[in-house]
C-alpha positions as CSV (number, residue, x, y, z in Angstrom):
1,X,-5.3,33.1,-46.7
2,X,-6.0,32.2,-43.1
3,X,-3.3,32.6,-40.5
4,X,-5.3,31.4,-37.5
5,X,-7.8,28.6,-37.3
6,X,-9.9,27.4,-34.4
7,X,-11.8,24.1,-34.8
8,X,-14.5,23.1,-32.2
9,X,-12.7,24.7,-29.3
10,X,-14.2,24.0,-25.8
11,X,-13.2,25.3,-22.4
12,X,-14.9,24.8,-19.0
13,X,-13.2,26.0,-15.8
14,X,-13.0,23.8,-12.7
15,X,-16.2,23.8,-10.7
16,X,-18.1,25.8,-13.3
17,X,-21.6,24.6,-14.3
18,X,-21.4,26.1,-17.9
19,X,-18.7,26.1,-20.6
20,X,-16.7,29.3,-20.9
21,X,-16.2,28.5,-24.6
22,X,-18.4,26.0,-26.4
23,X,-17.7,24.5,-29.8
24,X,-16.2,27.7,-31.3
25,X,-14.8,27.5,-34.8
26,X,-13.6,30.3,-37.1
27,X,-10.7,31.5,-39.2
28,X,-8.7,34.8,-39.2
29,X,-7.3,36.0,-42.4
30,X,-3.7,37.3,-42.7
31,X,-3.5,41.0,-42.1
32,X,-7.0,41.1,-40.7
33,X,-8.2,43.0,-37.6
34,X,-10.8,40.9,-35.7
35,X,-12.8,42.1,-32.7
36,X,-14.1,39.6,-30.2
37,X,-17.2,41.2,-28.7
38,X,-19.6,40.2,-25.9
39,X,-20.9,41.0,-22.4
40,X,-19.0,40.1,-19.3
41,X,-18.9,36.3,-19.1
42,X,-19.4,35.8,-22.8
43,X,-16.0,34.0,-23.2
44,X,-14.2,36.6,-25.2
45,X,-11.2,37.0,-22.8
46,X,-11.0,33.2,-22.3
47,X,-10.8,32.8,-26.1
48,X,-8.0,35.3,-26.3
49,X,-6.1,33.6,-23.5
50,X,-6.5,30.2,-25.3
51,X,-5.0,31.6,-28.5
52,X,-2.1,33.2,-26.4
53,X,-1.4,30.0,-24.6
54,X,-2.3,31.3,-21.2
55,X,-5.1,28.8,-20.9
56,X,-5.5,25.3,-22.4
57,X,-8.8,24.1,-23.9
58,X,-10.6,20.9,-22.9
59,X,-10.8,20.0,-26.6
60,X,-10.4,21.4,-30.1
61,X,-7.6,22.4,-32.4
62,X,-5.9,25.8,-32.7
63,X,-3.6,26.3,-35.7
64,X,-1.3,29.3,-36.3
65,X,0.4,29.8,-39.7
66,X,-0.4,26.2,-40.6
67,X,1.1,24.7,-37.4
68,X,-1.2,23.1,-34.8
69,X,-0.3,24.9,-31.6
70,X,-3.1,23.1,-29.7
71,X,-4.4,19.6,-30.3
72,X,-5.8,17.4,-27.6
73,X,-3.5,17.6,-24.6
74,X,-0.6,18.8,-26.8
75,X,0.2,22.5,-26.7
76,X,3.0,24.7,-27.9
77,X,4.1,26.8,-24.9
78,X,3.0,30.5,-24.9
79,X,6.6,31.8,-25.3
80,X,7.1,29.7,-28.5
81,X,3.9,30.8,-30.3
82,X,5.3,34.1,-31.6
83,X,2.2,35.9,-30.3
84,X,2.3,39.6,-29.2
85,X,0.1,40.6,-26.3
86,X,-1.2,44.0,-25.2
87,X,-2.8,43.8,-21.8
88,X,-5.7,45.9,-20.5
89,X,-3.5,47.8,-18.1
90,X,-0.6,48.0,-20.6
91,X,1.7,46.3,-18.0
92,X,4.6,48.7,-18.6
93,X,7.6,48.6,-16.3
94,X,7.5,51.9,-14.4
95,X,11.2,52.0,-13.6
96,X,12.2,51.7,-17.2
97,X,12.2,54.3,-19.9
98,X,9.9,53.7,-22.8
99,X,12.9,52.7,-25.0
100,X,13.9,50.2,-22.3
101,X,10.4,48.9,-22.1
102,X,10.3,48.1,-25.8
103,X,13.8,46.6,-25.8
104,X,12.8,44.3,-22.9
105,X,12.6,40.7,-24.3
106,X,14.1,41.5,-27.7
107,X,16.8,39.1,-28.8
108,X,19.9,40.0,-30.8
109,X,23.0,42.2,-30.5
110,X,22.8,45.3,-28.4
111,X,22.9,47.5,-31.6
112,X,20.2,45.4,-33.3
113,X,17.9,45.5,-30.3
114,X,18.4,49.3,-29.9
115,X,17.7,49.8,-33.6
116,X,14.5,47.7,-33.6
117,X,13.2,49.4,-30.5
118,X,13.7,52.9,-31.9
119,X,12.2,52.0,-35.3
120,X,9.1,50.6,-33.6
121,X,8.7,53.7,-31.4
122,X,9.1,55.8,-34.5
123,X,6.4,53.8,-36.1
124,X,3.9,54.5,-33.3
125,X,4.8,58.2,-33.2
126,X,7.0,58.4,-30.1
127,X,10.4,59.1,-31.6
128,X,11.0,62.1,-29.4
129,X,10.1,60.4,-26.1
130,X,12.7,57.6,-25.9
131,X,14.0,58.6,-22.5
132,X,10.6,59.3,-20.8
133,X,9.1,57.0,-18.2
134,X,5.6,55.7,-18.4
135,X,4.2,58.0,-15.8
136,X,5.3,61.0,-17.9
137,X,3.1,59.9,-20.8
138,X,-0.7,60.3,-21.4
139,X,-2.9,57.2,-21.5
140,X,-2.9,57.1,-25.3
141,X,0.9,57.4,-25.4
142,X,1.3,54.6,-22.8
143,X,-0.9,52.4,-25.0
144,X,1.3,53.1,-28.0
145,X,4.3,52.0,-26.0
146,X,2.6,48.8,-25.0
147,X,1.7,48.3,-28.7
148,X,5.3,49.0,-29.8
149,X,6.6,46.4,-27.2
150,X,4.2,43.8,-28.5
151,X,5.0,44.3,-32.2
152,X,8.8,44.9,-31.9
153,X,9.6,41.1,-32.0
154,X,7.6,40.8,-35.2
155,X,4.9,38.3,-33.9
156,X,2.7,36.2,-36.2
157,X,-0.4,37.7,-34.6
158,X,-1.1,40.5,-32.1
159,X,-3.6,40.0,-29.3
160,X,-5.1,43.0,-27.4
161,X,-7.3,42.7,-24.3
162,X,-9.7,45.7,-24.0
163,X,-7.2,48.1,-25.5
164,X,-9.4,51.2,-25.3
165,X,-11.1,50.7,-21.9
166,X,-8.7,52.8,-19.9
167,X,-9.0,55.9,-22.2
168,X,-11.4,58.7,-21.6
169,X,-14.1,59.6,-24.2
170,X,-12.1,62.5,-25.6
171,X,-9.1,60.3,-26.4
172,X,-10.9,57.2,-27.6
173,X,-11.8,58.2,-31.1
174,X,-8.3,59.5,-31.9
175,X,-6.5,56.5,-30.4
176,X,-8.8,54.0,-32.1
177,X,-7.9,55.5,-35.5
178,X,-4.2,55.7,-34.6
179,X,-4.0,52.1,-33.5
180,X,-5.8,50.8,-36.6
181,X,-3.5,52.8,-38.9
182,X,-0.4,51.5,-37.1
183,X,-1.6,47.8,-37.3
184,X,-2.5,48.2,-40.9
185,X,0.9,49.8,-41.7
186,X,2.7,46.9,-40.2
187,X,0.5,44.3,-42.0
188,X,0.2,42.3,-38.8
189,X,-2.9,40.2,-38.0
190,X,-4.6,41.4,-34.9
191,X,-7.4,40.2,-32.6
192,X,-8.8,42.5,-29.8
193,X,-11.3,42.0,-27.1
194,X,-13.9,44.6,-26.3
195,X,-17.3,45.1,-24.8
196,X,-17.8,48.4,-26.6
197,X,-19.6,48.0,-29.9
198,X,-18.3,51.4,-31.1
199,X,-14.7,50.1,-30.6
200,X,-15.5,47.1,-32.7
201,X,-17.5,48.8,-35.5
202,X,-14.9,51.6,-36.0
203,X,-11.7,49.5,-35.7
204,X,-12.3,45.9,-36.9
205,X,-12.4,44.4,-40.3
206,X,-14.6,41.7,-38.9
207,X,-16.4,41.2,-35.6
208,X,-17.2,37.9,-33.8
209,X,-20.1,38.1,-31.3
210,X,-20.0,35.8,-28.3
211,X,-22.7,35.0,-25.9
212,X,-22.4,32.6,-23.0
213,X,-19.5,30.9,-24.7
214,X,-21.2,30.4,-28.0
215,X,-20.2,32.1,-31.2
216,X,-23.3,33.9,-32.4
217,X,-22.1,35.5,-35.7
218,X,-18.9,36.5,-37.3
219,X,-18.9,39.0,-40.3
220,X,-18.0,42.5,-41.4
221,X,-19.5,45.3,-39.3
222,X,-22.1,46.4,-41.9
223,X,-23.5,42.8,-42.2
224,X,-23.7,42.3,-38.5
225,X,-25.4,45.6,-37.9
226,X,-27.9,45.4,-40.8
227,X,-28.4,41.7,-41.1
228,X,-28.0,40.0,-37.7
229,X,-28.7,36.3,-37.6
230,X,-30.7,36.5,-34.3
231,X,-32.2,39.0,-31.8
232,X,-29.2,38.8,-29.5
233,X,-26.8,40.1,-32.2
234,X,-29.4,42.7,-33.4
235,X,-29.9,44.1,-29.9
236,X,-26.2,44.0,-29.0
237,X,-25.7,47.0,-31.3
238,X,-28.5,48.9,-29.7
239,X,-32.0,47.9,-28.9
240,X,-34.3,47.8,-31.9
241,X,-37.8,49.2,-32.0
242,X,-40.6,46.7,-32.2
243,X,-44.1,47.3,-33.5
244,X,-46.8,44.6,-33.7
245,X,-48.6,44.5,-37.0
246,X,-51.4,42.7,-38.9
247,X,-50.5,41.9,-42.5
248,X,-53.0,42.5,-45.4
249,X,-52.8,42.3,-49.2
250,X,-51.7,46.0,-49.3
251,X,-49.5,46.3,-46.2
252,X,-49.4,46.3,-42.4
253,X,-51.9,47.7,-39.9
254,X,-50.1,48.9,-36.8
255,X,-51.1,51.0,-33.7
256,X,-49.2,53.9,-35.2
257,X,-51.0,53.7,-38.6
258,X,-50.8,51.8,-41.9
259,X,-47.6,50.9,-43.8
260,X,-48.1,50.2,-47.5
261,X,-46.0,47.1,-48.4
262,X,-47.0,44.5,-51.0
263,X,-44.7,42.0,-49.3
264,X,-47.1,41.9,-46.4
265,X,-49.3,39.4,-48.2
266,X,-46.7,36.7,-47.6
267,X,-47.6,36.6,-43.9
268,X,-50.8,35.0,-42.6
269,X,-50.7,35.9,-38.9
270,X,-49.5,38.7,-36.6
271,X,-45.9,39.9,-37.2
272,X,-43.3,42.1,-35.5
273,X,-41.8,45.0,-37.4
274,X,-38.2,45.5,-36.1
275,X,-36.2,48.6,-36.9
276,X,-33.4,50.8,-35.6
277,X,-33.9,54.4,-34.7
278,X,-32.0,55.6,-37.8
279,X,-34.2,53.5,-40.1
280,X,-37.1,55.9,-39.5
281,X,-37.6,59.6,-40.3
282,X,-39.7,62.1,-38.5
283,X,-41.6,64.5,-40.7
284,X,-43.6,67.6,-39.7
285,X,-46.5,67.3,-42.1
286,X,-49.7,65.2,-42.4
287,X,-50.3,62.5,-44.8
288,X,-47.4,60.3,-43.7
289,X,-47.8,56.6,-42.9
290,X,-47.5,56.7,-39.1
291,X,-48.1,59.1,-36.2
292,X,-47.4,59.1,-32.5
293,X,-47.6,61.3,-29.4
294,X,-44.3,63.0,-28.6
295,X,-43.2,61.6,-25.2
296,X,-39.6,62.8,-25.0
297,X,-36.9,64.5,-27.1
298,X,-33.2,63.9,-26.2
299,X,-30.5,66.1,-27.8
300,X,-27.1,64.6,-28.4
301,X,-25.4,67.3,-30.4
302,X,-25.0,65.4,-33.7
303,X,-28.6,64.2,-33.6
304,X,-31.8,64.0,-31.6
305,X,-33.7,60.9,-30.4
306,X,-37.5,61.4,-30.5
307,X,-39.6,59.0,-28.4
308,X,-43.2,58.6,-29.7
309,X,-46.1,56.6,-28.2
310,X,-49.3,55.1,-29.7
311,X,-52.7,55.5,-28.0
312,X,-51.9,52.5,-25.8
313,X,-48.6,53.8,-24.6
314,X,-46.4,51.6,-26.8
315,X,-43.2,53.5,-27.6
316,X,-40.7,53.7,-30.4
317,X,-37.6,55.9,-30.8
318,X,-36.7,57.7,-34.0
319,X,-33.4,59.4,-34.7
320,X,-33.5,62.8,-36.5
321,X,-31.3,65.7,-37.3
322,X,-30.2,68.1,-34.5
323,X,-31.8,71.2,-36.2
324,X,-35.3,69.9,-36.3
325,X,-37.7,71.9,-34.0
326,X,-40.7,70.3,-32.3
327,X,-41.7,73.4,-30.4
328,X,-45.5,73.6,-29.8
329,X,-46.0,70.1,-31.1
330,X,-47.6,67.2,-29.2
331,X,-47.6,64.7,-32.0
332,X,-45.3,63.9,-34.9
333,X,-45.6,61.9,-38.1
334,X,-42.9,59.5,-39.2
335,X,-42.2,56.8,-41.8
336,X,-40.0,53.8,-41.9
337,X,-37.6,53.2,-44.8
338,X,-36.2,49.9,-43.6
339,X,-37.5,47.2,-41.2
340,X,-37.3,43.5,-40.6
341,X,-40.4,41.3,-40.3
342,X,-40.7,38.4,-37.9
343,X,-43.7,36.2,-37.3
344,X,-45.2,36.7,-33.8
345,X,-45.9,33.4,-32.2
């Protein structure tokens, strides 16, 4: 069941030449975590602000829990939408304890407000820090306070703007998992904005890719990564290798060697073979399909990236395990176990 629906939403800022959001439509299911992903200027933050009620679209309909909160010039005020918001800088009050931060804005009796705030802080794992101030907490703890404050009023939907951008690399993986677990435990529907594909792939149930205001594709992470609808979506998750090839009845002739593939006979002219580094495998023996000159080997701890070149200098990158040795080798053989084929015009 969908809790949020956007229908043909458009937004152009004053004096702007291009739309910030152009004809965007999608649904968000109840209990789902959706990531809005894109480069700077893609429209992802504008879209979040339109849902929150901090901006008004030029046209389109936004519905929340079956109620139209935006239609034409009519709009439900932001404070009446029952939307929780976690800002990029957390926006905690420095002069209030974390308990007082979470209590801020809650309605009800003093006892009820105190109970809800403490229960929510317990939920996010801060039950022993009620009387601490924000500056006494780590970045990850501050983020959990901001999350607790947003979910304490029991909103219909939670919106988060770049929730992981202020965290260092050491904390990111841990906090991503903690935030996902907390959101799933509450059953709340959440949308977060990020430019980091790793944040999106590891945290979201579905991902919406935006580019220059247009929605490119929305789907589960595996489908987006393995079956992108266009080159922009494909390269957004890391640039793909590209090899030009001539199809025959038996396979493809390339500058790195021959690839046996009976599907090649479907193509009449030159094609591009597109593949990610992990869709190839380097092997240290002859007789394999492809071969290239070793240009560079980069070690990343969990894996190595091997850059290979053909006789004309065209390069591809293959991911391989960290224990493989290339000492004394100037060439390497490799094969592809997965690739996409596009006609080259």
